[in-house]
N, CA, C and O atoms as a printed pandas DataFrame, in Angstrom:
     atom_number atom_name residue_name chain_id  residue_number  x_coord  y_coord  z_coord
0              1         N          MET        A               1    0.822   -5.424   22.742
1              2        CA          MET        A               1    1.331   -4.826   21.524
2              3         C          MET        A               1    2.445   -5.728   20.951
3              4         O          MET        A               1    3.223   -6.320   21.699
4              5         N          LYS        A               2    2.503   -5.815   19.655
5              6        CA          LYS        A               2    3.459   -6.673   18.998
6              7         C          LYS        A               2    4.824   -6.010   18.863
7              8         O          LYS        A               2    4.907   -4.794   18.688
8              9         N          PRO        A               3    5.901   -6.800   18.944
9             10        CA          PRO        A               3    7.203   -6.223   18.755
10            11         C          PRO        A               3    7.356   -5.554   17.374
11            12         O          PRO        A               3    6.706   -5.944   16.404
12            13         N          LEU        A               4    8.205   -4.571   17.319
13            14        CA          LEU        A               4    8.355   -3.765   16.093
14            15         C          LEU        A               4    8.826   -4.638   14.933
15            16         O          LEU        A               4    8.359   -4.448   13.810
16            17         N          GLY        A               5    9.728   -5.583   15.162
17            18        CA          GLY        A               5   10.176   -6.426   14.067
18            19         C          GLY        A               5    9.063   -7.242   13.444
19            20         O          GLY        A               5    9.017   -7.391   12.223
20            21         N          THR        A               6    8.173   -7.769   14.250
21            22        CA          THR        A               6    7.028   -8.520   13.715
22            23         C          THR        A               6    6.110   -7.622   12.880
23            24         O          THR        A               6    5.643   -8.018   11.812
24            25         N          ALA        A               7    5.864   -6.431   13.372
25            26        CA          ALA        A               7    5.008   -5.481   12.630
26            27         C          ALA        A               7    5.636   -5.122   11.292
27            28         O          ALA        A               7    4.943   -5.066   10.276
28            29         N          VAL        A               8    6.936   -4.879   11.283
29            30        CA          VAL        A               8    7.591   -4.495   10.045
30            31         C          VAL        A               8    7.572   -5.671    9.047
31            32         O          VAL        A               8    7.356   -5.453    7.855
32            33         N          ARG        A               9    7.785   -6.862    9.497
33            34        CA          ARG        A               9    7.747   -8.026    8.600
34            35         C          ARG        A               9    6.344   -8.186    8.037
35            36         O          ARG        A               9    6.179   -8.451    6.846
36            37         N          ARG        A              10    5.326   -8.027    8.890
37            38        CA          ARG        A              10    3.956   -8.150    8.442
38            39         C          ARG        A              10    3.612   -7.069    7.412
39            40         O          ARG        A              10    2.914   -7.337    6.434
40            41         N          ARG        A              11    4.081   -5.905    7.627
41            42        CA          ARG        A              11    3.856   -4.770    6.689
42            43         C          ARG        A              11    4.504   -5.073    5.353
43            44         O          ARG        A              11    3.875   -4.938    4.303
44            45         N          ARG        A              12    5.763   -5.484    5.393
45            46        CA          ARG        A              12    6.469   -5.767    4.146
46            47         C          ARG        A              12    5.820   -6.923    3.351
47            48         O          ARG        A              12    5.733   -6.869    2.124
48            49         N          SER        A              13    5.378   -7.941    4.053
49            50        CA          SER        A              13    4.752   -9.079    3.332
50            51         C          SER        A              13    3.443   -8.625    2.717
51            52         O          SER        A              13    3.123   -9.059    1.610
52            53         N          GLY        A              14    2.670   -7.775    3.376
53            54        CA          GLY        A              14    1.449   -7.237    2.795
54            55         C          GLY        A              14    1.733   -6.343    1.602
55            56         O          GLY        A              14    1.016   -6.384    0.602
56            57         N          GLN        A              15    2.768   -5.547    1.706
57            58        CA          GLN        A              15    3.120   -4.681    0.597
58            59         C          GLN        A              15    3.579   -5.456   -0.618
59            60         O          GLN        A              15    3.235   -5.110   -1.748
60            61         N          ILE        A              16    4.348   -6.492   -0.394
61            62        CA          ILE        A              16    4.821   -7.311   -1.519
62            63         C          ILE        A              16    3.643   -8.022   -2.183
63            64         O          ILE        A              16    3.584   -8.129   -3.407
64            65         N          LEU        A              17    2.720   -8.500   -1.380
65            66        CA          LEU        A              17    1.544   -9.200   -1.904
66            67         C          LEU        A              17    0.719   -8.234   -2.776
67            68         O          LEU        A              17    0.376   -8.557   -3.914
68            69         N          PHE        A              18    0.417   -7.091   -2.250
69            70        CA          PHE        A              18   -0.422   -6.126   -3.003
70            71         C          PHE        A              18    0.329   -5.500   -4.161
71            72         O          PHE        A              18   -0.283   -5.135   -5.164
72            73         N          ARG        A              19    1.644   -5.368   -4.044
73            74        CA          ARG        A              19    2.445   -4.804   -5.156
74            75         C          ARG        A              19    2.436   -5.770   -6.327
75            76         O          ARG        A              19    2.522   -5.337   -7.477
76            77         N          GLY        A              20    2.334   -7.070   -6.064
77            78        CA          GLY        A              20    2.288   -8.047   -7.119
78            79         C          GLY        A              20    0.910   -8.251   -7.731
79            80         O          GLY        A              20    0.786   -8.601   -8.905
80            81         N          ILE        A              21   -0.139   -8.025   -6.916
81            82        CA          ILE        A              21   -1.496   -8.229   -7.404
82            83         C          ILE        A              21   -1.898   -7.197   -8.410
83            84         O          ILE        A              21   -2.469   -7.532   -9.448
84            85         N          LEU        A              22   -1.611   -5.926   -8.125
85            86        CA          LEU        A              22   -2.039   -4.852   -8.988
86            87         C          LEU        A              22   -1.570   -4.970  -10.468
87            88         O          LEU        A              22   -2.389   -4.881  -11.382
88            89         N          PRO        A              23   -0.241   -5.172  -10.694
89            90        CA          PRO        A              23    0.144   -5.327  -12.106
90            91         C          PRO        A              23   -0.478   -6.567  -12.750
91            92         O          PRO        A              23   -0.799   -6.548  -13.938
92            93         N          PHE        A              24   -0.650   -7.644  -11.980
93            94        CA          PHE        A              24   -1.311   -8.820  -12.498
94            95         C          PHE        A              24   -2.732   -8.517  -12.974
95            96         O          PHE        A              24   -3.140   -8.922  -14.062
96            97         N          ILE        A              25   -3.463   -7.803  -12.142
97            98        CA          ILE        A              25   -4.851   -7.456  -12.484
98            99         C          ILE        A              25   -4.876   -6.588  -13.711
99           100         O          ILE        A              25   -5.720   -6.784  -14.586
100          101         N          LEU        A              26   -3.977   -5.634  -13.804
101          102        CA          LEU        A              26   -3.938   -4.712  -14.968
102          103         C          LEU        A              26   -3.624   -5.457  -16.257
103          104         O          LEU        A              26   -4.249   -5.189  -17.283
104          105         N          VAL        A              27   -2.672   -6.387  -16.233
105          106        CA          VAL        A              27   -2.297   -7.124  -17.428
106          107         C          VAL        A              27   -3.359   -8.185  -17.738
107          108         O          VAL        A              27   -3.768   -8.304  -18.892
108          109         N          ALA        A              28   -3.806   -8.940  -16.770
109          110        CA          ALA        A              28   -4.805   -9.974  -16.998
110          111         C          ALA        A              28   -6.140   -9.369  -17.424
111          112         O          ALA        A              28   -6.945  -10.053  -18.057
112          113         N          GLY        A              29   -6.390   -8.117  -17.096
113          114        CA          GLY        A              29   -7.646   -7.478  -17.430
114          115         C          GLY        A              29   -7.813   -7.343  -18.930
115          116         O          GLY        A              29   -8.941   -7.202  -19.401
116          117         N          TRP        A              30   -6.754   -7.379  -19.686
117          118        CA          TRP        A              30   -6.893   -7.348  -21.158
118          119         C          TRP        A              30   -7.600   -8.577  -21.653
119          120         O          TRP        A              30   -8.361   -8.491  -22.617
120          121         N          TRP        A              31   -7.379   -9.747  -21.022
121          122        CA          TRP        A              31   -8.012  -10.972  -21.517
122          123         C          TRP        A              31   -9.252  -11.348  -20.700
123          124         O          TRP        A              31  -10.122  -12.067  -21.192
124          125         N          PHE        A              32   -9.336  -10.866  -19.451
125          126        CA          PHE        A              32  -10.481  -11.184  -18.608
126          127         C          PHE        A              32  -11.030   -9.853  -18.046
127          128         O          PHE        A              32  -10.717   -9.482  -16.915
128          129         N          PRO        A              33  -11.826   -9.162  -18.821
129          130        CA          PRO        A              33  -12.300   -7.846  -18.382
130          131         C          PRO        A              33  -13.036   -7.806  -17.029
131          132         O          PRO        A              33  -13.100   -6.764  -16.378
132          133         N          ALA        A              34  -13.580   -8.945  -16.627
133          134        CA          ALA        A              34  -14.267   -8.992  -15.334
134          135         C          ALA        A              34  -13.314   -8.666  -14.178
135          136         O          ALA        A              34  -13.760   -8.224  -13.119
136          137         N          LEU        A              35  -12.019   -8.879  -14.368
137          138        CA          LEU        A              35  -11.054   -8.523  -13.330
138          139         C          LEU        A              35  -11.023   -7.028  -13.022
139          140         O          LEU        A              35  -10.542   -6.607  -11.970
140          141         N          GLY        A              36  -11.544   -6.235  -13.957
141          142        CA          GLY        A              36  -11.619   -4.803  -13.746
142          143         C          GLY        A              36  -12.477   -4.406  -12.539
143          144         O          GLY        A              36  -12.345   -3.298  -12.019
144          145         N          TYR        A              37  -13.362   -5.320  -12.094
145          146        CA          TYR        A              37  -14.139   -5.033  -10.909
146          147         C          TYR        A              37  -13.311   -5.033   -9.637
147          148         O          TYR        A              37  -13.742   -4.530   -8.599
148          149         N          PHE        A              38  -12.137   -5.592   -9.728
149          150        CA          PHE        A              38  -11.208   -5.614   -8.574
150          151         C          PHE        A              38  -10.771   -4.205   -8.188
151          152         O          PHE        A              38  -10.652   -3.904   -7.000
152          153         N          ILE        A              39  -10.531   -3.335   -9.171
153          154        CA          ILE        A              39  -10.047   -2.000   -8.907
154          155         C          ILE        A              39  -11.042   -1.162   -8.067
155          156         O          ILE        A              39  -10.634   -0.577   -7.063
156          157         N          PRO        A              40  -12.310   -1.090   -8.444
157          158        CA          PRO        A              40  -13.246   -0.377   -7.537
158          159         C          PRO        A              40  -13.360   -1.058   -6.192
159          160         O          PRO        A              40  -13.577   -0.391   -5.180
160          161         N          LEU        A              41  -13.217   -2.389   -6.158
161          162        CA          LEU        A              41  -13.228   -3.079   -4.862
162          163         C          LEU        A              41  -12.076   -2.611   -3.991
163          164         O          LEU        A              41  -12.248   -2.438   -2.784
164          165         N          CYS        A              42  -10.912   -2.405   -4.573
165          166        CA          CYS        A              42   -9.776   -1.853   -3.825
166          167         C          CYS        A              42  -10.063   -0.478   -3.280
167          168         O          CYS        A              42   -9.691   -0.152   -2.153
168          169         N          MET        A              43  -10.723    0.321   -4.078
169          170        CA          MET        A              43  -11.082    1.678   -3.654
170          171         C          MET        A              43  -12.048    1.633   -2.477
171          172         O          MET        A              43  -11.881    2.339   -1.482
172          173         N          VAL        A              44  -13.056    0.790   -2.616
173          174        CA          VAL        A              44  -14.066    0.666   -1.530
174          175         C          VAL        A              44  -13.403    0.086   -0.266
175          176         O          VAL        A              44  -13.728    0.502    0.847
176          177         N          ALA        A              45  -12.477   -0.870   -0.435
177          178        CA          ALA        A              45  -11.798   -1.438    0.707
178          179         C          ALA        A              45  -10.966   -0.363    1.397
179          180         O          ALA        A              45  -10.926   -0.319    2.626
180          181         N          GLY        A              46  -10.302    0.504    0.636
181          182        CA          GLY        A              46   -9.507    1.564    1.230
182          183         C          GLY        A              46  -10.335    2.524    2.050
183          184         O          GLY        A              46   -9.928    2.923    3.141
184          185         N          VAL        A              47  -11.514    2.906    1.530
185          186        CA          VAL        A              47  -12.410    3.842    2.236
186          187         C          VAL        A              47  -12.990    3.105    3.462
187          188         O          VAL        A              47  -13.093    3.681    4.545
188          189         N          GLY        A              48  -13.363    1.834    3.279
189          190        CA          GLY        A              48  -13.960    1.105    4.406
190          191         C          GLY        A              48  -12.975    0.920    5.526
191          192         O          GLY        A              48  -13.332    1.092    6.692
192          193         N          ILE        A              49  -11.747    0.577    5.210
193          194        CA          ILE        A              49  -10.701    0.402    6.240
194          195         C          ILE        A              49  -10.409    1.742    6.907
195          196         O          ILE        A              49  -10.167    1.800    8.112
196          197         N          ALA        A              50  -10.430    2.805    6.128
197          198        CA          ALA        A              50  -10.123    4.145    6.660
198          199         C          ALA        A              50  -11.156    4.575    7.709
199          200         O          ALA        A              50  -10.822    5.325    8.626
200          201         N          LEU        A              51  -12.375    4.121    7.591
201          202        CA          LEU        A              51  -13.418    4.468    8.577
202          203         C          LEU        A              51  -13.061    3.891    9.957
203          204         O          LEU        A              51  -13.379    4.504   10.976
204          205         N          PHE        A              52  -12.417    2.743   10.003
205          206        CA          PHE        A              52  -12.126    2.063   11.262
206          207         C          PHE        A              52  -10.711    2.163   11.724
207          208         O          PHE        A              52  -10.454    2.182   12.927
208          209         N          LYS        A              53   -9.746    2.231   10.773
209          210        CA          LYS        A              53   -8.323    2.182   11.150
210          211         C          LYS        A              53   -7.537    3.347   10.650
211          212         O          LYS        A              53   -6.307    3.314   10.688
212          213         N          GLY        A              54   -8.206    4.404   10.169
213          214        CA          GLY        A              54   -7.484    5.592    9.708
214          215         C          GLY        A              54   -6.723    5.313    8.400
215          216         O          GLY        A              54   -7.300    4.774    7.457
216          217         N          ARG        A              55   -5.473    5.666    8.341
217          218        CA          ARG        A              55   -4.662    5.525    7.134
218          219         C          ARG        A              55   -4.003    4.212    6.983
219          220         O          ARG        A              55   -2.983    4.121    6.299
220          221         N          TYR        A              56   -4.536    3.157    7.597
221          222        CA          TYR        A              56   -3.925    1.818    7.569
222          223         C          TYR        A              56   -3.742    1.343    6.126
223          224         O          TYR        A              56   -2.673    0.843    5.775
224          225         N          TRP        A              57   -4.765    1.491    5.292
225          226        CA          TRP        A              57   -4.662    1.029    3.918
226          227         C          TRP        A              57   -3.562    1.777    3.159
227          228         O          TRP        A              57   -2.723    1.155    2.507
228          229         N          CYS        A              58   -3.566    3.080    3.243
229          230        CA          CYS        A              58   -2.578    3.927    2.528
230          231         C          CYS        A              58   -1.133    3.642    3.043
231          232         O          CYS        A              58   -0.175    3.572    2.272
232          233         N          ASP        A              59   -1.036    3.486    4.358
233          234        CA          ASP        A              59    0.276    3.341    4.941
234          235         C          ASP        A              59    0.832    1.901    4.815
235          236         O          ASP        A              59    2.027    1.719    4.584
236          237         N          TRP        A              60   -0.009    0.916    4.962
237          238        CA          TRP        A              60    0.470   -0.470    5.042
238          239         C          TRP        A              60    0.200   -1.309    3.819
239          240         O          TRP        A              60    0.976   -2.228    3.557
240          241         N          LEU        A              61   -0.849   -1.061    3.043
241          242        CA          LEU        A              61   -1.218   -1.994    2.016
242          243         C          LEU        A              61   -1.269   -1.477    0.588
243          244         O          LEU        A              61   -1.133   -2.252   -0.360
244          245         N          CYS        A              62   -1.462   -0.194    0.430
245          246        CA          CYS        A              62   -1.634    0.407   -0.908
246          247         C          CYS        A              62   -0.443    0.092   -1.818
247          248         O          CYS        A              62    0.692    0.393   -1.446
248          249         N          PRO        A              63   -0.657   -0.495   -2.982
249          250        CA          PRO        A              63    0.469   -0.816   -3.900
250          251         C          PRO        A              63    1.216    0.456   -4.318
251          252         O          PRO        A              63    2.443    0.448   -4.405
252          253         N          ARG        A              64    0.507    1.513   -4.568
253          254        CA          ARG        A              64    1.190    2.743   -4.989
254          255         C          ARG        A              64    2.057    3.308   -3.880
255          256         O          ARG        A              64    3.198    3.709   -4.110
256          257         N          GLY        A              65    1.513    3.335   -2.686
257          258        CA          GLY        A              65    2.272    3.860   -1.537
258          259         C          GLY        A              65    3.497    2.988   -1.211
259          260         O          GLY        A              65    4.572    3.505   -0.906
260          261         N          SER        A              66    3.324    1.690   -1.278
261          262        CA          SER        A              66    4.453    0.793   -0.934
262          263         C          SER        A              66    5.523    0.873   -2.053
263          264         O          SER        A              66    6.710    0.734   -1.757
264          265         N          SER        A              67    5.140    1.087   -3.302
265          266        CA          SER        A              67    6.093    1.234   -4.370
266          267         C          SER        A              67    6.875    2.533   -4.182
267          268         O          SER        A              67    8.093    2.568   -4.361
268          269         N          PHE        A              68    6.158    3.604   -3.817
269          270        CA          PHE        A              68    6.843    4.876   -3.514
270          271         C          PHE        A              68    7.822    4.689   -2.367
271          272         O          PHE        A              68    8.943    5.195   -2.428
272          273         N          ASP        A              69    7.413    3.957   -1.298
273          274        CA          ASP        A              69    8.354    3.664   -0.196
274          275         C          ASP        A              69    9.605    2.965   -0.687
275          276         O          ASP        A              69   10.720    3.304   -0.290
276          277         N          LEU        A              70    9.414    2.016   -1.530
277          278        CA          LEU        A              70   10.554    1.225   -2.031
278          279         C          LEU        A              70   11.511    2.084   -2.849
279          280         O          LEU        A              70   12.724    2.020   -2.648
280          281         N          VAL        A              71   10.980    2.885   -3.768
281          282        CA          VAL        A              71   11.801    3.703   -4.632
282          283         C          VAL        A              71   12.448    4.848   -3.868
283          284         O          VAL        A              71   13.649    5.090   -3.995
284          285         N          LEU        A              72   11.645    5.553   -3.073
285          286        CA          LEU        A              72   12.150    6.719   -2.387
286          287         C          LEU        A              72   13.140    6.366   -1.275
287          288         O          LEU        A              72   14.003    7.183   -0.953
288          289         N          SER        A              73   13.041    5.170   -0.676
289          290        CA          SER        A              73   13.984    4.769    0.354
290          291         C          SER        A              73   15.396    4.617   -0.232
291          292         O          SER        A              73   16.388    4.747    0.485
292          293         N          ARG        A              74   15.474    4.347   -1.515
293          294        CA          ARG        A              74   16.797    4.175   -2.152
294          295         C          ARG        A              74   17.451    5.491   -2.547
295          296         O          ARG        A              74   18.675    5.568   -2.651
296          297         N          VAL        A              75   16.644    6.527   -2.766
297          298        CA          VAL        A              75   17.189    7.840   -3.205
298          299         C          VAL        A              75   17.054    8.909   -2.134
299          300         O          VAL        A              75   17.453   10.051   -2.363
300          301         N          SER        A              76   16.511    8.582   -0.989
301          302        CA          SER        A              76   16.249    9.557    0.068
302          303         C          SER        A              76   17.541    9.969    0.774
303          304         O          SER        A              76   18.487    9.186    0.866
304          305         N          PHE        A              77   17.568   11.182    1.261
305          306        CA          PHE        A              77   18.684   11.645    2.070
306          307         C          PHE        A              77   18.544   11.308    3.531
307          308         O          PHE        A              77   19.429   11.621    4.328
308          309         N          LYS        A              78   17.436   10.667    3.904
309          310        CA          LYS        A              78   17.132   10.219    5.244
310          311         C          LYS        A              78   17.140   11.377    6.271
311          312         O          LYS        A              78   17.568   11.216    7.414
312          313         N          LYS        A              79   16.663   12.518    5.827
313          314        CA          LYS        A              79   16.548   13.678    6.756
314          315         C          LYS        A              79   15.210   13.626    7.476
315          316         O          LYS        A              79   14.236   13.055    6.987
316          317         N          LYS        A              80   15.193   14.240    8.653
317          318        CA          LYS        A              80   13.924   14.308    9.446
318          319         C          LYS        A              80   12.949   15.207    8.742
319          320         O          LYS        A              80   13.306   16.269    8.233
320          321         N          ILE        A              81   11.674   14.754    8.721
321          322        CA          ILE        A              81   10.626   15.541    8.089
322          323         C          ILE        A              81   10.261   16.730    8.992
323          324         O          ILE        A              81   10.094   16.542   10.197
324          325         N          PRO        A              82   10.132   17.945    8.446
325          326        CA          PRO        A              82    9.765   19.098    9.242
326          327         C          PRO        A              82    8.371   18.890    9.886
327          328         O          PRO        A              82    7.483   18.260    9.312
328          329         N          ALA        A              83    8.230   19.442   11.088
329          330        CA          ALA        A              83    6.986   19.243   11.847
330          331         C          ALA        A              83    5.739   19.759   11.107
331          332         O          ALA        A              83    4.666   19.165   11.219
332          333         N          PHE        A              84    5.875   20.850   10.360
333          334        CA          PHE        A              84    4.674   21.403    9.682
334          335         C          PHE        A              84    4.206   20.518    8.527
335          336         O          PHE        A              84    3.084   20.690    8.051
336          337         N          PHE        A              85    5.035   19.571    8.061
337          338        CA          PHE        A              85    4.620   18.628    7.014
338          339         C          PHE        A              85    4.002   17.364    7.645
339          340         O          PHE        A              85    3.384   16.578    6.927
340          341         N          GLN        A              86    4.146   17.150    8.937
341          342        CA          GLN        A              86    3.659   15.942    9.569
342          343         C          GLN        A              86    2.222   16.037   10.005
343          344         O          GLN        A              86    1.621   15.013   10.331
344          345         N          SER        A              87    1.649   17.200   10.027
345          346        CA          SER        A              87    0.248   17.304   10.499
346          347         C          SER        A              87   -0.636   17.908    9.468
347          348         O          SER        A              87   -1.835   18.068    9.699
């Protein structure tokens, strides 16, 4: 098993990469409509990864989820999540 620091760095680098790709695809899609095929590919990738690794895509790579993590970490009260919301 990898040390926690390595896993966190790997997660953050993946999130930064995907957080930058999505806005690029959305803006560049105005001039190159074929880039629109990337969005369904992301959806298929998320479902495909979910079959083998569970919520890995949503938790580690999804641009929307990582952006939420970034914003909410700055305004969060850092309280423990109640057990009934965790399952």
